[in-house]
C-alpha positions in Angstrom: 139.0 99.0 25.6 139.8 99.1 29.4 138.4 97.0 32.1 137.4 99.0 35.5 137.9 96.2 38.5 135.1 97.3 40.9 135.6 97.3 44.4 132.4 96.0 46.3 132.5 97.2 50.1 131.1 93.9 51.6 127.5 93.8 53.3 127.9 94.2 57.2 125.6 92.2 59.1 123.6 93.9 61.4 123.4 92.6 65.0 120.6 90.5 65.7 117.6 92.7 67.9 117.0 91.4 70.6 113.1 91.3 71.7 112.1 92.6 74.6 112.1 90.8 77.7 108.5 90.7 79.1 109.5 89.5 82.3 112.1 92.6 83.2 108.9 94.8 82.0 106.3 93.3 84.5 108.9 93.9 87.1 109.7 97.4 86.0 105.8 97.8 86.0 104.8 96.1 89.2 107.5 98.1 91.0 106.3 101.0 89.8 102.5 100.6 90.5 103.7 99.5 94.0 105.9 102.5 94.5 102.9 104.7 92.9 100.7 103.3 95.8 102.9 104.1 98.4 103.4 107.8 97.6 99.4 108.1 96.6 98.1 107.0 100.5 100.8 109.3 102.2 99.4 112.3 99.6 95.1 111.5 99.7 94.9 109.2 102.5 93.4 105.7 101.3 89.3 106.7 100.9 90.8 108.8 98.0 93.0 106.1 96.7 91.9 104.9 93.3 93.1 102.4 91.2 93.0 105.0 88.4 95.4 107.1 90.2 98.0 104.6 91.2 97.7 103.5 87.2 98.3 107.3 86.0 101.2 108.1 88.6 102.8 104.5 87.4 102.8 105.2 83.9 100.3 101.8 83.2 96.9 100.8 82.2 94.6 100.5 84.8 93.9 96.8 83.2 97.1 96.1 83.9 96.6 96.5 87.8 93.1 94.5 87.3 95.4 91.6 86.0 97.4 91.8 89.0 95.4 92.7 91.5 91.6 92.7 92.4 91.5 96.0 94.6 93.1 99.1 95.6 93.7 96.9 98.9 95.1 94.4 97.4 97.7 96.4 95.7 98.7 98.6 98.8 98.9 95.5 100.6 101.7 94.0 98.6 103.2 97.7 98.6 103.5 97.3 102.3 105.1 94.0 102.4 107.5 94.9 100.0 108.2 98.5 101.7 108.9 96.1 105.0 110.8 93.4 103.6 113.3 96.3 102.2 113.7 97.8 105.7 114.6 94.3 107.1 117.0 93.7 103.7 118.6 97.4 105.0 119.2 95.9 108.9 122.8 94.0 109.3 121.5 91.4 111.2 117.8 90.5 109.7 115.5 88.8 112.1 115.2 88.8 116.0 118.4 89.2 117.7 119.1 87.0 120.7 122.2 88.8 122.2 121.4 86.5 125.5 119.9 89.5 127.2 116.2 89.1 126.4 115.4 93.0 127.8 117.9 94.6 125.9 116.8 92.5 122.5 113.3 93.5 122.8 114.0 97.0 123.3 115.9 97.1 120.2 113.3 95.8 118.3 110.3 98.0 119.8 112.5 100.7 119.3 112.9 100.1 115.9 109.3 100.0 115.3 108.7 102.7 117.0 110.7 104.8 114.4 109.0 102.9 111.8 105.5 103.8 112.8 106.8 107.6 113.3 107.8 107.3 109.6 105.3 108.9 107.5 106.4 106.4 105.0 105.6 103.5 106.9 102.9 105.0 108.9 100.5 106.0 106.2 100.2 102.8 104.6 100.4 100.7 107.7 97.2 102.8 109.1 95.4 102.7 105.6 95.2 98.8 105.7 94.8 98.5 109.4 91.8 101.1 109.0 90.2 99.5 105.8 90.7 95.7 107.1 88.1 96.5 110.4 85.9 97.0 107.4 87.0 94.1 105.1 87.4 91.0 107.0 88.7 89.3 104.1 91.5 92.0 103.7 92.0 91.9 107.8 93.1 88.3 107.7 95.2 88.9 104.8 96.7 91.8 106.5 97.1 89.7 109.5 98.2 86.5 107.9 100.9 87.9 105.5 102.3 91.2 107.6 101.2 90.3 111.6 101.9 87.2 112.1 105.1 86.5 110.7 106.2 89.5 113.0 104.5 88.4 115.8 106.3 84.8 115.3 109.6 86.6 115.8 108.8 87.7 119.0 107.1 84.2 119.9 110.0 82.6 118.8 112.9 84.9 120.7 110.6 84.6 123.8 110.5 80.5 123.3 114.2 80.8 123.4 114.6 82.7 126.3 112.3 80.5 128.4 114.6 77.7 127.1 117.3 78.9 129.3 115.0 80.1 132.1 115.2 83.8 131.7 111.3 83.1 131.6 109.0 81.1 134.0 108.2 78.0 132.6 104.5 78.3 132.6 104.8 81.5 130.8 101.9 82.1 127.5 103.9 83.2 124.9 101.6 84.6 122.7 99.9 86.4 125.9 103.4 88.2 126.2 103.7 89.1 122.7 100.6 90.8 122.8 101.3 92.7 126.3 104.2 93.9 124.0 103.3 95.4 121.0 99.5 95.7 122.1 100.2 98.8 124.0 102.4 100.5 121.4 100.1 99.8 118.8 97.3 101.3 120.6 98.9 104.1 121.2 100.4 104.5 118.0 96.3 103.9 116.0 94.7 106.4 119.0 97.1 108.9 119.4 96.8 108.7 123.1 100.6 110.0 123.7 103.5 110.5 122.2 105.6 107.0 120.8 108.8 107.3 122.3 111.6 105.0 123.1 111.3 105.8 126.9 107.6 104.2 126.7 108.9 100.8 124.9 111.9 100.4 127.5 109.3 100.9 130.1 106.8 98.7 128.3 109.6 95.9 128.1 110.6 96.1 131.7 107.0 95.9 132.7 105.9 93.4 130.7 109.5 90.7 131.9 108.7 92.0 135.6 105.7 89.8 135.4 107.3 86.7 133.1 110.6 86.0 135.3 110.7 83.0 137.2 110.4 83.2 141.1 113.9 83.8 142.5 115.7 84.9 139.1 116.4 89.0 138.8 114.3 91.1 136.8 115.8 92.0 133.3 116.2 96.0 133.1 118.4 96.3 130.5 118.7 100.1 129.2 
């Protein structure tokens, strides 16, 4: 009786199953939520913005949002911080420029601010947070602390450097000077009293620095 040799195919080993990375999934969900909040506030405005709508647009459950944020305002604030952070990352030289020409540096930064204020992608969430913060002191304080103060501090540091090299009077009030620069710009933008243009901010810089330079020093008039 002949014996048949049986050839068995060796069993293949299945690759190990990789478990989902919760950190990566959370990052994707968080990014989707922030993007949804920014898109919706531009479409429907802050008053009609809801956590339910944000969740639906982002493709997550409402409880996912409430696990990370207490309100729609908190979502929008973090979305705005991320948005402006990305804008700064796109700039070749982050931070406040210091070329040695104070007027030119201020005009450069304020012109960029005008461009952002005139871009609805930035304008819609900023207007919404400004309006909401006016009636919600806690939100207003967070908005100021996390978004406004860091920006104002950059202006103040640049002015301080200019004062140290004699480009500004020794007794100039740095914070007052900063607010004299950004206050009229913000007012014109919020109230829509007139078009927000580069020419306006250039004139603003010249007017403010004209009263802040030390006696006998040439006024900064860079274009």
